[in-house]
C-alpha positions in Angstrom: 69.2 21.1 -116.2 70.6 24.3 -117.0 70.9 24.0 -120.4 67.2 23.0 -120.3 66.1 26.3 -118.4 67.8 28.7 -120.7 65.8 27.0 -123.7 62.9 27.6 -121.8 63.4 31.5 -121.4 64.9 32.3 -124.9 61.9 30.2 -126.4 59.3 31.6 -124.1 60.9 35.3 -125.0 60.9 35.0 -128.4 57.6 33.3 -128.8 55.8 36.4 -126.5 57.8 38.8 -128.8 56.2 37.2 -132.1 52.6 36.9 -130.5 52.8 40.5 -129.7 54.2 41.2 -133.3 51.5 39.0 -134.7 49.1 40.9 -132.6 50.0 44.5 -133.9 49.9 43.2 -137.3 46.1 42.3 -136.5 45.5 45.2 -135.0 46.4 47.4 -137.8 44.7 45.0 -140.2 41.9 46.4 -138.0 42.2 49.8 -137.9 44.7 50.6 -140.6 47.2 53.1 -138.2 50.1 52.3 -140.4 50.3 51.8 -144.4 53.1 50.1 -145.5 54.1 51.6 -149.0 56.6 48.7 -149.6 55.9 46.7 -152.9 57.1 44.0 -151.5 55.6 43.8 -147.9 51.8 44.0 -146.8 50.1 43.3 -143.9 49.0 39.8 -145.0 52.3 39.3 -145.3 53.9 40.5 -142.4 50.4 38.0 -140.3 51.7 35.6 -141.5 55.6 35.2 -141.0 55.0 36.8 -137.3 52.3 33.9 -137.0 54.0 31.6 -138.2 57.6 32.4 -136.4 55.3 32.7 -133.0 54.1 29.1 -133.5 57.5 27.7 -134.7 59.1 29.4 -131.2 55.8 28.2 -129.4 56.4 24.2 -130.3 60.0 25.3 -129.2 58.9 26.2 -125.8 56.9 23.2 -125.3 59.5 20.8 -126.5 62.1 22.8 -124.1 59.6 22.7 -121.5 59.0 18.6 -121.7 62.9 18.4 -122.1 63.3 20.5 -118.8 60.9 17.8 -117.0 62.4 14.9 -118.1 65.9 16.2 -117.2 64.0 17.3 -113.9 62.8 13.8 -113.2 65.7 11.9 -114.0 67.4 14.2 -111.7 65.3 13.3 -108.7 65.5 9.6 -109.4 69.6 9.7 -109.6 69.4 12.4 -106.0 66.6 9.6 -104.4 69.1 6.7 -105.4 72.5 8.1 -103.7 70.8 9.0 -100.9 68.9 6.2 -100.2 72.5 4.5 -101.0 74.5 6.2 -98.7 72.0 6.1 -96.0 71.5 2.7 -96.3 75.6 2.6 -96.0 75.8 4.6 -92.9 72.9 2.2 -91.6 74.5 -0.8 -91.6 77.9 0.5 -90.5 75.9 1.4 -87.3 73.9 -1.8 -86.6 77.4 -4.0 -87.6 79.5 -1.8 -85.1 76.8 -2.0 -82.8 76.7 -6.1 -83.4 80.2 -5.7 -82.5 80.1 -3.7 -79.4 77.9 -6.2 -77.8 79.5 -8.9 -78.4 83.2 -7.7 -77.4 84.8 -11.4 -77.1 84.6 -11.5 -81.0 87.6 -11.6 -83.4 88.0 -7.9 -84.3 86.8 -8.5 -88.3 89.0 -6.7 -90.6 86.9 -6.2 -93.4 83.6 -5.2 -91.0 83.9 -1.3 -92.7 85.6 -1.6 -95.8 83.1 -2.5 -98.2 80.6 0.1 -96.8 83.3 2.5 -97.2 83.7 2.0 -100.6 79.7 1.9 -101.2 79.8 5.3 -99.4 81.9 7.5 -100.9 80.4 6.6 -104.5 77.1 7.6 -103.4 78.4 10.7 -101.6 80.1 11.8 -105.0 76.8 11.3 -107.0 75.5 13.7 -104.5 78.3 16.1 -104.8 78.3 15.8 -108.6 74.4 16.1 -108.9 73.2 19.5 -111.0 69.1 20.2 -109.4 68.4 23.3 -111.2 64.8 24.3 -111.2 63.0 27.2 -113.0 61.7 27.8 -109.5 63.5 27.5 -106.2 61.8 24.8 -104.0 62.7 23.1 -100.7 64.6 20.1 -102.2 66.8 22.7 -103.8 67.9 24.7 -101.0 68.2 21.3 -99.0 70.4 20.0 -101.5 72.7 23.2 -101.6 73.0 22.8 -97.8 73.5 19.3 -97.5 76.2 19.2 -100.9 77.9 22.6 -98.8 77.3 21.2 -95.1 77.4 17.6 -94.9 79.1 16.2 -98.1 82.6 16.9 -96.1 81.2 15.5 -93.0 80.1 12.1 -94.5 83.9 11.8 -96.5 85.4 12.6 -93.5 83.5 9.8 -91.1 83.9 7.6 -94.3 88.0 8.3 -94.1 87.7 7.5 -90.4 86.4 4.2 -90.7 88.8 3.1 -93.3 92.1 4.5 -92.0 91.5 4.6 -88.3 89.6 1.4 -87.6 92.7 -0.5 -89.4 95.0 1.7 -87.1 93.5 0.6 -84.2 93.7 -2.9 -85.1 97.4 -2.6 -86.2 98.6 -0.7 -82.3 97.0 -3.5 -80.5 98.8 -5.8 -82.6 102.4 -3.8 -82.0 100.8 -3.6 -78.3 100.6 -7.1 -77.7 104.4 -7.9 -79.8 105.6 -5.5 -77.0 103.9 -7.7 -74.4 105.1 -10.8 -75.8 102.1 -12.0 -76.9 102.7 -13.5 -80.3 100.1 -14.8 -82.4 97.0 -13.4 -80.0 94.2 -12.8 -81.8 92.5 -9.1 -81.4 89.1 -9.0 -80.3 86.4 -6.4 -80.3 86.6 -5.7 -76.6 90.6 -4.7 -77.1 90.5 -0.8 -76.2 91.7 1.0 -78.6 89.3 -1.2 -80.8 86.1 -0.7 -78.9 86.8 3.1 -78.3 87.6 3.3 -82.3 84.4 1.8 -83.0 82.3 3.8 -80.0 83.6 6.8 -81.8 82.8 6.1 -84.9 79.1 4.5 -84.2 78.5 8.0 -82.8 79.5 9.9 -85.8 77.7 7.7 -88.0 74.4 7.8 -86.0 74.7 11.7 -85.4 74.8 11.8 -89.4 72.1 9.1 -90.5 69.3 11.9 -89.8 70.9 14.2 -92.1 71.6 11.9 -94.9 67.3 10.6 -93.9 66.2 14.5 -94.4 67.4 14.6 -98.0 66.1 11.5 -99.1 62.6 11.9 -97.3 63.0 15.6 -99.1 63.6 14.2 -102.6 60.6 11.3 -101.7 57.5 14.4 -100.8 59.1 16.2 -104.4 58.2 13.8 -106.3 55.0 13.3 -104.2 56.0 9.6 -102.5 57.0 7.8 -106.1 59.9 6.1 -104.2 58.1 5.6 -101.3 60.8 6.1 -99.0 59.3 4.6 -95.9 59.3 1.0 -97.7 62.5 1.6 -98.8 64.3 2.5 -95.6 63.0 -0.6 -94.1 63.3 -2.9 -96.6 67.0 -1.7 -96.0 66.8 -2.0 -92.2 65.4 -5.5 -92.5 68.4 -6.5 -95.0 71.3 -5.6 -92.9 73.9 -8.2 -93.6 75.4 -8.7 -90.3 79.4 -9.0 -91.0 79.8 -10.1 -87.4 77.4 -13.0 -86.8 78.4 -16.2 -88.3 75.4 -17.9 -87.9 74.2 -18.2 -91.3 77.6 -19.8 -92.3 77.5 -22.7 -89.8 73.7 -23.1 -91.7 76.0 -22.9 -95.2 77.6 -25.3 -94.3 75.5 -28.1 -93.1 73.0 -27.5 -96.0 75.7 -27.0 -98.9 74.3 -23.9 -100.1 71.4 -22.0 -99.0 69.8 -21.7 -102.5 
């Protein structure tokens, strides 16, 4: 977007300069305050040249503005997609952790968070790499800059903890079982290290969710509700895949498929 803005400024400045020159030549034709004595130059020739150049830069300015608007729209779409994706990832992690904690006697599933961590990192990286530069400073630009400076690192750290610390809790629980001669015991959600790890992760995720949602809402407001954030949010919350509940799997076996 930076290049588009530079193009607008350059074409705009040159267009104004040559419009001013054209205007001065027109005044000179009317009032005759300057009489060029060169055989190769006349007021009419200067008017034609400066006017033609001004029109050319005006066309260039119009094209640059349209290119900027297209680039701005594409950037906002990418940013909304990334913010919505990150919100969905955190929301689904929160829901699955909550379901796990509400069913403490269930086995601790190793894949509880790994898929979400991968998706969250991808969405967070898109936000970090998004360049949103506008001609006029607006609220979204300010909020995005603040999010990238303050929240992206927090998001990355939460995802890192979810990926490594949950596995560490499972492995340390297995080691404790071996030390206590509890061979081949299934690790449960209720085991202290697993439970405490999930509780900490849930709190961190729930603290960060409103900030991610705020960014998505801001993009939607900036585009005059083009992306219908509230509907997107409801859809995401309703269609959260649960990795802790196995009822659907039993139904899948009975039917021989779900389709």
